[in-house]
TORDREN-647318 format. One record per residue (C-alpha): residue number from 0; residue in one letter; chain; x negated, y negated, z negated. Coordinates in pm, 1 decimal, always signed. Example, Ala and Ser with C-alpha at 12.3 -4.5 7.8 and 13.67 -1.06 7.14 Angstrom:
[node 0; "A"; "A"; [-1230.0; +450.0; -780.0]]
[node 1; "S"; "A"; [-1367.0; +106.0; -714.0]]
END
This chain:
[node 0; "M"; "A"; [-1926.8; -1429.0; +780.3]]
[node 1; "T"; "A"; [-1939.7; -1587.8; +477.3]]
[node 2; "I"; "A"; [-2237.8; -1828.9; +311.7]]
[node 3; "R"; "A"; [-2285.9; -1894.5; -17.3]]
[node 4; "V"; "A"; [-2405.2; -2298.8; -79.0]]
[node 5; "D"; "A"; [-2419.5; -2508.3; -340.9]]
[node 6; "G"; "A"; [-2083.8; -2597.8; -428.6]]
[node 7; "P"; "A"; [-1830.3; -2404.7; -191.7]]
[node 8; "L"; "A"; [-1794.7; -2102.1; -32.0]]
[node 9; "V"; "A"; [-1816.6; -2233.2; +335.2]]
[node 10; "S"; "A"; [-1616.3; -2039.2; +656.9]]
[node 11; "P"; "A"; [-1569.1; -2046.3; +971.2]]
[node 12; "P"; "A"; [-1233.9; -2326.3; +1056.7]]
[node 13; "A"; "A"; [-962.7; -2156.6; +1121.6]]
[node 14; "P"; "A"; [-746.7; -2214.2; +1480.4]]
[node 15; "D"; "A"; [-476.0; -2476.3; +1445.4]]
[node 16; "S"; "A"; [-157.7; -2294.0; +1508.6]]
[node 17; "G"; "A"; [+69.0; -2082.8; +1377.0]]
[node 18; "P"; "A"; [+117.7; -2002.9; +959.0]]
[node 19; "V"; "A"; [-133.2; -1877.2; +774.4]]
[node 20; "A"; "A"; [-232.2; -1579.3; +585.0]]
[node 21; "W"; "A"; [-499.2; -1551.5; +301.0]]
[node 22; "E"; "A"; [-503.7; -1140.6; +227.5]]
[node 23; "F"; "A"; [-673.6; -1060.5; -155.5]]
[node 24; "F"; "A"; [-788.8; -749.3; -196.6]]
[node 25; "A"; "A"; [-810.2; -655.5; +148.8]]
[node 26; "G"; "A"; [-949.6; -361.9; +119.6]]
[node 27; "G"; "A"; [-967.5; -254.3; +546.3]]
[node 28; "G"; "A"; [-799.7; -527.3; +623.1]]
[node 29; "L"; "A"; [-408.2; -321.5; +689.0]]
[node 30; "A"; "A"; [-192.9; -569.2; +543.5]]
[node 31; "G"; "A"; [-321.3; -851.8; +744.7]]
[node 32; "M"; "A"; [-272.8; -612.7; +1086.5]]
[node 33; "G"; "A"; [+58.8; -564.9; +1004.0]]
[node 34; "L"; "A"; [+139.2; -945.0; +958.0]]
[node 35; "D"; "A"; [+232.5; -1013.9; +1302.5]]
[node 36; "G"; "A"; [+304.9; -1390.8; +1394.8]]
[node 37; "F"; "A"; [+87.5; -1486.3; +1100.0]]
[node 38; "R"; "A"; [-300.6; -1587.7; +1161.2]]
[node 39; "I"; "A"; [-514.3; -1426.0; +905.7]]
[node 40; "G"; "A"; [-739.9; -1760.7; +708.5]]
[node 41; "L"; "A"; [-955.9; -1538.9; +491.1]]
[node 42; "A"; "A"; [-1002.6; -1216.6; +318.3]]
[node 43; "N"; "A"; [-1100.3; -1117.0; +13.0]]
[node 44; "D"; "A"; [-1243.3; -748.2; -140.2]]
[node 45; "I"; "A"; [-1500.3; -702.8; -383.3]]
[node 46; "D"; "A"; [-1546.1; -318.1; -286.0]]
[node 47; "P"; "A"; [-1899.9; -336.5; -99.4]]
[node 48; "L"; "A"; [-1719.5; +3.5; +82.3]]
[node 49; "K"; "A"; [-1401.1; -184.0; +202.3]]
[node 50; "A"; "A"; [-1591.1; -467.2; +315.9]]
[node 51; "R"; "A"; [-1791.0; -317.2; +537.3]]
[node 52; "A"; "A"; [-1519.1; -139.1; +662.6]]
[node 53; "F"; "A"; [-1328.1; -457.7; +671.0]]
[node 54; "R"; "A"; [-1620.7; -644.4; +910.0]]
[node 55; "A"; "A"; [-1689.6; -422.8; +1118.8]]
[node 56; "N"; "A"; [-1301.7; -390.4; +1239.7]]
[node 57; "H"; "A"; [-1241.1; -791.6; +1175.3]]
[node 58; "P"; "A"; [-1534.3; -974.4; +1231.5]]
[node 59; "D"; "A"; [-1380.0; -1314.0; +1329.7]]
[node 60; "I"; "A"; [-1234.3; -1350.0; +978.5]]
[node 61; "P"; "A"; [-1389.6; -1518.7; +683.6]]
[node 62; "L"; "A"; [-1438.7; -1224.0; +407.9]]
[node 63; "Y"; "A"; [-1491.0; -1324.0; +23.5]]
[node 64; "E"; "A"; [-1725.9; -1010.9; -110.9]]
[node 65; "F"; "A"; [-1644.6; -1188.2; -434.7]]
[node 66; "D"; "A"; [-1431.3; -1052.2; -788.1]]
[node 67; "V"; "A"; [-1144.9; -1257.8; -783.6]]
[node 68; "W"; "A"; [-1214.0; -1435.2; -1100.5]]
[node 69; "S"; "A"; [-1559.3; -1563.1; -971.3]]
[node 70; "L"; "A"; [-1358.9; -1758.5; -696.3]]
[node 71; "S"; "A"; [-1194.6; -2061.9; -820.9]]
[node 72; "A"; "A"; [-938.8; -2306.9; -577.0]]
[node 73; "S"; "A"; [-1226.3; -2513.6; -418.0]]
[node 74; "D"; "A"; [-1448.5; -2244.2; -294.7]]
[node 75; "L"; "A"; [-1131.4; -2205.8; -64.3]]
[node 76; "T"; "A"; [-1037.5; -2475.6; +200.6]]
[node 77; "G"; "A"; [-708.6; -2546.8; +393.0]]
[node 78; "T"; "A"; [-323.5; -2453.8; +281.4]]
[node 79; "P"; "A"; [-224.7; -2060.1; +317.4]]
[node 80; "D"; "A"; [+149.6; -2010.8; +410.9]]
[node 81; "L"; "A"; [+106.0; -1685.2; +253.7]]
[node 82; "C"; "A"; [-90.6; -1541.8; +25.7]]
[node 83; "W"; "A"; [-124.3; -1133.9; -28.0]]
[node 84; "A"; "A"; [-232.1; -926.6; -257.6]]
[node 85; "S"; "A"; [-213.9; -551.8; -281.5]]
[node 86; "S"; "A"; [-425.7; -590.4; -624.5]]
[node 87; "P"; "A"; [-601.5; -239.6; -777.2]]
[node 88; "C"; "A"; [-338.1; +35.6; -856.3]]
[node 89; "Q"; "A"; [-470.6; +310.7; -1036.8]]
[node 90; "D"; "A"; [-380.2; +185.9; -1363.0]]
[node 91; "V"; "A"; [-60.3; +182.9; -1295.6]]
[node 92; "S"; "A"; [-20.7; +472.8; -1077.5]]
[node 93; "L"; "A"; [+195.5; +737.6; -1173.2]]
[node 94; "A"; "A"; [-125.7; +933.2; -1108.0]]
[node 95; "G"; "A"; [-375.6; +718.6; -1338.2]]
[node 96; "A"; "A"; [-399.4; +611.4; -1652.5]]
[node 97; "R"; "A"; [-82.6; +429.5; -1696.8]]
[node 98; "G"; "A"; [-359.4; +156.9; -1862.0]]
[node 99; "G"; "A"; [-133.2; -108.8; -1727.5]]
[node 100; "L"; "A"; [-171.1; -470.3; -1621.5]]
[node 101; "Q"; "A"; [-372.2; -542.9; -1905.1]]
[node 102; "A"; "A"; [-668.6; -260.1; -1799.6]]
[node 103; "V"; "A"; [-916.1; -433.8; -1622.7]]
[node 104; "R"; "A"; [-904.9; -302.8; -1232.1]]
[node 105; "S"; "A"; [-463.5; -377.9; -1234.0]]
[node 106; "G"; "A"; [-588.0; -679.5; -1442.9]]
[node 107; "A"; "A"; [-754.2; -838.4; -1098.3]]
[node 108; "F"; "A"; [-345.3; -970.6; -1046.8]]
[node 109; "W"; "A"; [-416.6; -1194.1; -1329.6]]
[node 110; "G"; "A"; [-733.3; -1392.3; -1172.0]]
[node 111; "F"; "A"; [-532.6; -1367.8; -801.2]]
[node 112; "W"; "A"; [-308.9; -1574.7; -1003.1]]
[node 113; "R"; "A"; [-533.5; -1789.0; -1129.2]]
[node 114; "L"; "A"; [-650.1; -1876.4; -788.3]]
[node 115; "I"; "A"; [-267.3; -1947.5; -730.7]]
[node 116; "Q"; "A"; [-231.8; -2177.9; -1027.7]]
[node 117; "G"; "A"; [-558.7; -2358.1; -908.7]]
[node 118; "L"; "A"; [-401.9; -2405.9; -535.1]]
[node 119; "D"; "A"; [-75.6; -2554.3; -700.8]]
[node 120; "A"; "A"; [-287.6; -2796.6; -943.1]]
[node 121; "E"; "A"; [-437.1; -2944.5; -567.9]]
[node 122; "G"; "A"; [-95.4; -2933.5; -380.6]]
[node 123; "R"; "A"; [-203.9; -2657.8; -159.9]]
[node 124; "A"; "A"; [+23.2; -2348.1; -311.8]]
[node 125; "P"; "A"; [+134.0; -2081.4; -48.4]]
[node 126; "S"; "A"; [+523.4; -2104.0; -6.5]]
[node 127; "L"; "A"; [+501.2; -1736.8; +19.7]]
[node 128; "I"; "A"; [+341.7; -1461.9; -179.7]]
[node 129; "V"; "A"; [+335.2; -1097.8; -166.1]]
[node 130; "L"; "A"; [+212.5; -875.8; -386.6]]
[node 131; "E"; "A"; [+237.0; -518.2; -334.7]]
[node 132; "N"; "A"; [+164.2; -251.2; -574.9]]
[node 133; "V"; "A"; [+253.4; +135.4; -638.6]]
[node 134; "T"; "A"; [+622.4; +147.7; -809.5]]
[node 135; "G"; "A"; [+492.2; +268.1; -1136.3]]
[node 136; "L"; "A"; [+438.8; -111.4; -1201.1]]
[node 137; "L"; "A"; [+788.9; -97.3; -1240.5]]
[node 138; "S"; "A"; [+758.6; +104.0; -1553.4]]
[node 139; "S"; "A"; [+424.2; +98.3; -1674.9]]
[node 140; "G"; "A"; [+421.4; -132.6; -2010.0]]
[node 141; "D"; "A"; [+749.2; -26.5; -2056.3]]
[node 142; "G"; "A"; [+879.9; -244.8; -1828.1]]
[node 143; "A"; "A"; [+657.3; -557.4; -1953.5]]
[node 144; "D"; "A"; [+362.2; -524.4; -1680.1]]
[node 145; "F"; "A"; [+682.0; -611.0; -1384.3]]
[node 146; "A"; "A"; [+825.3; -883.9; -1646.7]]
[node 147; "A"; "A"; [+529.1; -1072.4; -1689.3]]
[node 148; "V"; "A"; [+418.0; -1059.6; -1323.8]]
[node 149; "C"; "A"; [+773.4; -1212.5; -1212.5]]
[node 150; "Q"; "A"; [+806.0; -1457.2; -1473.7]]
[node 151; "A"; "A"; [+474.6; -1622.3; -1406.8]]
[node 152; "M"; "A"; [+614.4; -1690.0; -1027.0]]
[node 153; "T"; "A"; [+925.2; -1856.1; -1182.5]]
[node 154; "D"; "A"; [+734.5; -2030.9; -1392.2]]
[node 155; "A"; "A"; [+608.2; -2173.3; -1120.9]]
[node 156; "G"; "A"; [+907.3; -2268.1; -961.0]]
[node 157; "Y"; "A"; [+945.3; -1946.4; -682.6]]
[node 158; "V"; "A"; [+1242.6; -1756.3; -620.0]]
[node 159; "V"; "A"; [+1142.7; -1350.1; -682.8]]
[node 160; "G"; "A"; [+1243.0; -1048.4; -502.5]]
[node 161; "A"; "A"; [+1187.2; -710.2; -423.8]]
[node 162; "L"; "A"; [+1166.8; -385.6; -211.4]]
[node 163; "E"; "A"; [+1105.7; -78.0; -237.5]]
[node 164; "M"; "A"; [+944.3; +53.9; +71.5]]
[node 165; "D"; "A"; [+840.9; +405.5; +202.9]]
[node 166; "A"; "A"; [+622.1; +467.9; +467.9]]
[node 167; "A"; "A"; [+802.7; +766.6; +571.9]]
[node 168; "L"; "A"; [+1061.6; +559.3; +705.9]]
[node 169; "W"; "A"; [+829.3; +432.5; +960.8]]
[node 170; "L"; "A"; [+526.7; +680.3; +950.3]]
[node 171; "P"; "A"; [+542.1; +1077.8; +915.8]]
[node 172; "Q"; "A"; [+403.3; +1064.1; +545.1]]
[node 173; "S"; "A"; [+570.4; +954.6; +200.6]]
[node 174; "R"; "A"; [+475.2; +665.5; +47.4]]
[node 175; "P"; "A"; [+649.0; +464.3; -152.9]]
[node 176; "R"; "A"; [+560.8; +87.3; -260.1]]
[node 177; "L"; "A"; [+668.0; -221.2; -458.1]]
[node 178; "F"; "A"; [+658.8; -490.4; -249.1]]
[node 179; "I"; "A"; [+737.8; -830.7; -486.8]]
[node 180; "V"; "A"; [+793.3; -1163.2; -241.5]]
[node 181; "A"; "A"; [+815.8; -1502.3; -467.8]]
[node 182; "M"; "A"; [+939.4; -1813.2; -183.6]]
[node 183; "R"; "A"; [+931.3; -2174.4; -287.5]]
[node 184; "G"; "A"; [+1054.6; -2437.5; -42.4]]
[node 185; "V"; "A"; [+1156.8; -2200.2; +207.3]]
[node 186; "A"; "A"; [+1399.2; -1957.7; +204.2]]
[node 187; "G"; "A"; [+1465.8; -1573.7; +351.1]]
[node 188; "P"; "A"; [+1750.4; -1384.2; +419.1]]
[node 189; "T"; "A"; [+1945.5; -1175.4; +114.3]]
[node 190; "V"; "A"; [+2262.2; -984.5; +17.2]]
[node 191; "P"; "A"; [+2465.8; -1044.2; -239.0]]
[node 192; "V"; "A"; [+2404.5; -711.4; -455.3]]
[node 193; "P"; "A"; [+2121.3; -474.4; -410.3]]
[node 194; "V"; "A"; [+2119.3; -240.7; -45.4]]
[node 195; "A"; "A"; [+1986.1; +121.2; -57.4]]
[node 196; "P"; "A"; [+1724.4; +203.5; +75.7]]
[node 197; "F"; "A"; [+1442.2; -103.0; -59.8]]
[node 198; "H"; "A"; [+1678.1; -203.0; -316.6]]
[node 199; "S"; "A"; [+1603.3; +172.9; -533.9]]
[node 200; "A"; "A"; [+1785.0; +265.1; -807.0]]
[node 201; "R"; "A"; [+1437.2; +183.2; -1038.7]]
[node 202; "L"; "A"; [+1429.7; -83.0; -885.3]]
[node 203; "V"; "A"; [+1742.3; -223.8; -1004.2]]
[node 204; "A"; "A"; [+1701.4; -46.4; -1350.6]]
[node 205; "A"; "A"; [+1419.5; -291.6; -1355.9]]
[node 206; "V"; "A"; [+1598.8; -577.0; -1272.1]]
[node 207; "A"; "A"; [+1832.2; -567.6; -1484.0]]
[node 208; "R"; "A"; [+1595.3; -576.6; -1814.5]]
[node 209; "L"; "A"; [+1426.0; -860.1; -1665.5]]
[node 210; "P"; "A"; [+1455.6; -1192.3; -1916.0]]
[node 211; "A"; "A"; [+1771.6; -1391.4; -1816.1]]
[node 212; "A"; "A"; [+1561.3; -1692.4; -1685.9]]
[node 213; "V"; "A"; [+1398.8; -1477.0; -1404.1]]
[node 214; "R"; "A"; [+1725.5; -1314.3; -1345.9]]
[node 215; "R"; "A"; [+1876.8; -1617.2; -1248.3]]
[node 216; "V"; "A"; [+1682.2; -1707.4; -1003.4]]
[node 217; "W"; "A"; [+1610.7; -1356.9; -880.5]]
[node 218; "R"; "A"; [+1721.2; -1279.3; -471.2]]
[node 219; "W"; "A"; [+1775.6; -933.8; -332.3]]
[node 220; "W"; "A"; [+1596.8; -979.7; -18.0]]
[node 221; "S"; "A"; [+1787.0; -886.7; +294.3]]
[node 222; "L"; "A"; [+1560.0; -654.3; +567.7]]
[node 223; "A"; "A"; [+1683.4; -440.7; +831.9]]
[node 224; "V"; "A"; [+1667.5; -27.0; +816.0]]
[node 225; "P"; "A"; [+1444.1; +99.2; +1085.5]]
[node 226; "A"; "A"; [+1599.2; +329.0; +1376.2]]
[node 227; "R"; "A"; [+1605.2; +716.2; +1271.3]]
[node 228; "R"; "A"; [+1182.1; +802.2; +1279.3]]
[node 229; "N"; "A"; [+1055.7; +1039.6; +1541.3]]
[node 230; "L"; "A"; [+753.8; +1136.4; +1471.5]]
[node 231; "D"; "A"; [+657.2; +1401.1; +1264.5]]
[node 232; "L"; "A"; [+304.7; +1500.4; +1074.9]]
[node 233; "A"; "A"; [+219.3; +1776.3; +1341.2]]
[node 234; "A"; "A"; [+232.1; +1496.3; +1617.5]]
[node 235; "L"; "A"; [-53.8; +1336.3; +1459.3]]
[node 236; "L"; "A"; [-328.0; +1553.6; +1397.2]]
[node 237; "L"; "A"; [-645.8; +1639.6; +1585.2]]
[node 238; "P"; "A"; [-658.4; +1909.4; +1802.8]]
[node 239; "D"; "A"; [-739.5; +2261.7; +1645.7]]
[node 240; "D"; "A"; [-1016.9; +2298.3; +1831.9]]
[node 241; "A"; "A"; [-1165.9; +1984.7; +1682.0]]
[node 242; "V"; "A"; [-1152.8; +2038.0; +1341.6]]
[node 243; "R"; "A"; [-1316.2; +2244.0; +1078.7]]
[node 244; "W"; "A"; [-1074.8; +2526.4; +932.8]]
[node 245; "F"; "A"; [-1124.9; +2715.0; +602.2]]
[node 246; "D"; "A"; [-1274.3; +3092.5; +651.3]]
[node 247; "P"; "A"; [-1002.5; +3352.1; +543.2]]
[node 248; "D"; "A"; [-1189.0; +3390.6; +191.9]]
[node 249; "Q"; "A"; [-1131.7; +2973.1; +153.9]]
[node 250; "T"; "A"; [-762.7; +3047.8; +258.0]]
[node 251; "A"; "A"; [-642.2; +3321.9; +44.4]]
[node 252; "A"; "A"; [-828.0; +3170.5; -237.1]]
[node 253; "L"; "A"; [-611.5; +2821.7; -169.0]]
[node 254; "L"; "A"; [-280.1; +3001.1; -76.3]]
[node 255; "A"; "A"; [-336.0; +3199.5; -412.4]]
[node 256; "L"; "A"; [-264.8; +2883.8; -555.6]]
[node 257; "C"; "A"; [+57.1; +2890.0; -461.2]]
[node 258; "A"; "A"; [+340.6; +2898.3; -719.5]]
[node 259; "P"; "A"; [+630.7; +3147.1; -615.3]]
[node 260; "L"; "A"; [+883.5; +2838.7; -485.6]]
[node 261; "H"; "A"; [+597.6; +2707.4; -260.4]]
[node 262; "R"; "A"; [+420.1; +3073.1; -178.3]]
[node 263; "A"; "A"; [+818.1; +3168.6; -63.3]]
[node 264; "R"; "A"; [+829.2; +2836.8; +190.4]]
[node 265; "L"; "A"; [+482.0; +2923.7; +341.0]]
[node 266; "D"; "A"; [+589.1; +3314.9; +393.5]]
[node 267; "R"; "A"; [+935.2; +3209.2; +500.7]]
[node 268; "A"; "A"; [+732.4; +2897.8; +826.3]]
[node 269; "A"; "A"; [+515.6; +3224.5; +875.0]]
[node 270; "A"; "A"; [+822.2; +3493.4; +917.1]]
[node 271; "S"; "A"; [+1015.1; +3214.2; +1182.7]]
[node 272; "G"; "A"; [+766.1; +3278.5; +1457.3]]
[node 273; "G"; "A"; [+630.2; +2915.0; +1652.0]]
[node 274; "R"; "A"; [+400.5; +2655.3; +1519.6]]
[node 275; "H"; "A"; [+496.1; +2523.2; +1139.1]]
[node 276; "V"; "A"; [+253.2; +2204.5; +958.7]]
[node 277; "G"; "A"; [+236.6; +2161.6; +551.0]]
[node 278; "A"; "A"; [+98.1; +1957.1; +378.9]]
[node 279; "G"; "A"; [-31.2; +2065.6; +41.4]]
[node 280; "Y"; "A"; [-181.1; +1920.8; -296.1]]
[node 281; "R"; "A"; [-356.0; +2067.6; -557.0]]
[node 282; "R"; "A"; [-173.4; +2005.8; -865.8]]
[node 283; "V"; "A"; [-232.1; +2110.0; -1226.9]]
[node 284; "R"; "A"; [+75.0; +2185.2; -1397.4]]
[node 285; "V"; "A"; [+212.9; +2314.0; -1743.6]]
[node 286; "E"; "A"; [+294.6; +2694.3; -1738.8]]
[node 287; "D"; "A"; [+357.8; +2896.1; -2065.4]]
[node 288; "G"; "A"; [+184.8; +2646.5; -2265.3]]
[node 289; "R"; "A"; [-128.3; +2680.1; -2049.3]]
[node 290; "K"; "A"; [-304.8; +2408.3; -1750.9]]
[node 291; "V"; "A"; [-290.9; +2580.9; -1440.4]]
[node 292; "Q"; "A"; [-412.1; +2446.6; -1066.6]]
[node 293; "R"; "A"; [-148.8; +2524.6; -791.2]]
[node 294; "L"; "A"; [-111.2; +2408.0; -456.4]]
[node 295; "E"; "A"; [+235.9; +2264.0; -338.4]]
[node 296; "L"; "A"; [+308.6; +2288.8; +28.5]]
[node 297; "R"; "A"; [+604.0; +2085.2; +238.1]]
[node 298; "F"; "A"; [+664.2; +2152.0; +502.4]]
[node 299; "D"; "A"; [+929.9; +1875.7; +608.0]]
[node 300; "G"; "A"; [+742.3; +1692.0; +862.2]]
[node 301; "L"; "A"; [+619.4; +1454.5; +631.2]]
[node 302; "A"; "A"; [+250.4; +1417.5; +468.7]]
[node 303; "G"; "A"; [+185.3; +1386.7; +61.2]]
[node 304; "C"; "A"; [+131.7; +1010.5; -35.0]]
[node 305; "L"; "A"; [-265.8; +928.8; +38.9]]
[node 306; "R"; "A"; [-478.8; +923.1; -212.8]]
[node 307; "T"; "A"; [-816.0; +748.1; -234.4]]
[node 308; "P"; "A"; [-1114.3; +990.1; -377.4]]
[node 309; "A"; "A"; [-1162.9; +842.3; -647.3]]
[node 310; "G"; "A"; [-729.6; +817.9; -796.7]]
[node 311; "G"; "A"; [-764.2; +1116.2; -1005.3]]
[node 312; "S"; "A"; [-612.9; +1317.3; -714.0]]
[node 313; "S"; "A"; [-757.0; +1602.2; -505.2]]
[node 314; "R"; "A"; [-767.3; +1567.9; -122.6]]
[node 315; "Q"; "A"; [-462.4; +1623.0; +99.7]]
[node 316; "Y"; "A"; [-478.7; +2026.0; +281.4]]
[node 317; "L"; "A"; [-274.3; +2125.2; +531.0]]
[node 318; "V"; "A"; [-155.2; +2470.0; +588.1]]
[node 319; "V"; "A"; [-84.0; +2555.0; +986.4]]
[node 320; "C"; "A"; [+194.4; +2847.0; +1059.6]]
[node 321; "D"; "A"; [+146.4; +2982.5; +1458.1]]
[node 322; "D"; "A"; [+311.6; +3294.9; +1553.1]]
[node 323; "G"; "A"; [+202.1; +3456.0; +1175.1]]
[node 324; "R"; "A"; [-109.3; +3322.0; +1129.1]]
[node 325; "I"; "A"; [-174.2; +3076.5; +864.8]]
[node 326; "R"; "A"; [-484.8; +2868.2; +880.3]]
[node 327; "A"; "A"; [-576.8; +2613.7; +652.2]]
[node 328; "R"; "A"; [-812.4; +2287.8; +626.5]]
[node 329; "R"; "A"; [-855.3; +1969.0; +487.7]]
[node 330; "L"; "A"; [-686.2; +1631.6; +669.2]]
[node 331; "A"; "A"; [-931.4; +1438.2; +808.7]]
[node 332; "A"; "A"; [-999.0; +1120.8; +801.4]]
[node 333; "R"; "A"; [-849.2; +984.0; +1138.7]]
[node 334; "E"; "A"; [-589.8; +1171.9; +1102.0]]
[node 335; "A"; "A"; [-489.3; +965.1; +690.5]]
[node 336; "A"; "A"; [-599.3; +638.9; +894.8]]
[node 337; "R"; "A"; [-306.5; +763.2; +1158.2]]
[node 338; "L"; "A"; [-67.1; +837.5; +868.4]]
[node 339; "M"; "A"; [-153.4; +469.7; +780.7]]
[node 340; "G"; "A"; [+18.7; +301.5; +1119.3]]
[node 341; "V"; "A"; [-390.3; +277.6; +1239.3]]
[node 342; "D"; "A"; [-478.6; +359.6; +1600.2]]
[node 343; "D"; "A"; [-777.8; +570.8; +1677.6]]
[node 344; "S"; "A"; [-955.8; +267.7; +1822.3]]
[node 345; "W"; "A"; [-1000.2; +150.7; +1467.0]]
[node 346; "C"; "A"; [-1336.3; +212.8; +1326.6]]
[node 347; "L"; "A"; [-1389.2; +421.1; +1064.7]]
[node 348; "P"; "A"; [-1663.7; +465.6; +778.8]]
[node 349; "P"; "A"; [-1884.2; +739.8; +863.8]]
[node 350; "S"; "A"; [-1821.2; +972.7; +581.2]]
[node 351; "D"; "A"; [-1502.6; +1112.0; +491.4]]
[node 352; "S"; "A"; [-1455.8; +1017.6; +148.6]]
[node 353; "A"; "A"; [-1570.4; +671.2; +251.1]]
[node 354; "A"; "A"; [-1318.8; +624.8; +517.8]]
[node 355; "L"; "A"; [-996.9; +831.1; +326.4]]
[node 356; "K"; "A"; [-1095.4; +584.1; -9.0]]
[node 357; "V"; "A"; [-1050.8; +304.8; +268.6]]
[node 358; "M"; "A"; [-711.7; +448.7; +364.0]]
[node 359; "G"; "A"; [-572.3; +580.6; +45.9]]
[node 360; "D"; "A"; [-609.9; +227.1; -83.0]]
[node 361; "A"; "A"; [-403.4; +86.0; +190.1]]
[node 362; "V"; "A"; [-85.1; -73.4; +285.6]]
[node 363; "A"; "A"; [+68.9; +121.7; +587.7]]
[node 364; "V"; "A"; [+78.7; -125.0; +857.4]]
[node 365; "P"; "A"; [+426.4; -111.3; +990.8]]
[node 366; "V"; "A"; [+568.7; -128.7; +683.6]]
[node 367; "V"; "A"; [+424.5; -473.0; +622.1]]
[node 368; "G"; "A"; [+506.5; -531.3; +1020.5]]
[node 369; "A"; "A"; [+883.6; -493.0; +944.0]]
[node 370; "L"; "A"; [+847.0; -730.5; +611.5]]
[node 371; "S"; "A"; [+678.7; -980.2; +810.8]]
[node 372; "A"; "A"; [+908.7; -970.9; +1095.1]]
[node 373; "G"; "A"; [+1204.4; -954.9; +881.6]]
[node 374; "L"; "A"; [+1161.3; -1166.4; +566.1]]
[node 375; "L"; "A"; [+886.6; -1348.8; +559.6]]
[node 376; "L"; "A"; [+829.5; -1507.1; +911.8]]
[node 377; "P"; "A"; [+1228.8; -1630.0; +907.6]]
[node 378; "A"; "A"; [+1171.6; -1793.7; +583.3]]
[node 379; "L"; "A"; [+855.5; -2029.4; +746.8]]
[node 380; "T"; "A"; [+1096.1; -2051.2; +1064.0]]
[node 381; "R"; "A"; [+1417.2; -2189.3; +904.9]]
[node 382; "P"; "A"; [+1238.6; -2412.3; +601.2]]
[node 383; "V"; "A"; [+1546.5; -2477.1; +317.9]]
[node 384; "R"; "A"; [+1476.3; -2603.9; -14.7]]
[node 385; "Q"; "A"; [+1595.0; -2345.1; -208.2]]
[node 386; "V"; "A"; [+1780.3; -2418.3; -535.0]]
[node 387; "A"; "A"; [+1783.5; -2203.1; -860.9]]
END
């Protein structure tokens, strides 16, 4: 528990061994769950709903439930090895208003960076910084936002690189995310040129647009590609008798929204026999000059990218074809948690809406685990003073 006193925030001391990570914009704490080998020394989030979820699942980790702008370095005791920031993404998301980092929510990054600068002034800056965000950060503000983040880090003496990692490599959810990784005083594994899949074409293009001074200290971080995923969406679903299905009229109304291409996918799945699970979202598309709501389906064993209910997108639907019979329902909160790599012991908020908000804003646990094991921990266990 965190207590406000006259002056700094007082938190229980962390254990004395192992590298320490501080988790900012922590939400339900999923990034910290993926940071195997690190101890989470403290966490921060301003959202009361997410803070309740964090405390329910991580009662021993001090949580600073404050706006990051209201915190100062003097409030935070100790010296972290890693600072992780999953700053709000709505204003740089391709599904959002694209206000960029100057917008109020995504501008929270600069509140985080102010803390890093304060720690640096006290000789307590971390060796590692990770900023996780949507891939829209690469293009928001015509690339100026990505450049500004990288420039801030390099101005502070860090070398910088980034990886675009899709949770679909580990989980049956299409969820590409950008991970900007900065290092100072340590050296992680690198490759001389960008390599797929983690150095995507859009990342390479964004790096090419960076200022020359930033490109000189840019690193193409090396990360092993995981073994082929053998888990599909159907394997993560709750039993049919444990969920609420739409009635025939609701199902018909939903399927009537399918565009011809998506209706053809559904008809092929139904006609092929056996059980086939499709995932879908309702989207607004422009057809013949007018806006039309459409249900877009996929039957490739993947869910679409989980969204927060406040993010401007509708909830995800499941359409199940079983020996010619077609049924439909909404994705359940527990299924969303499984799609983020969270096991069923994790305590979800009581309402579906709250649970989906926590999961839709989170980072997939095994993705963080791969980054931690393959890049972050090796950098700390083989410290080398870097030369730009």
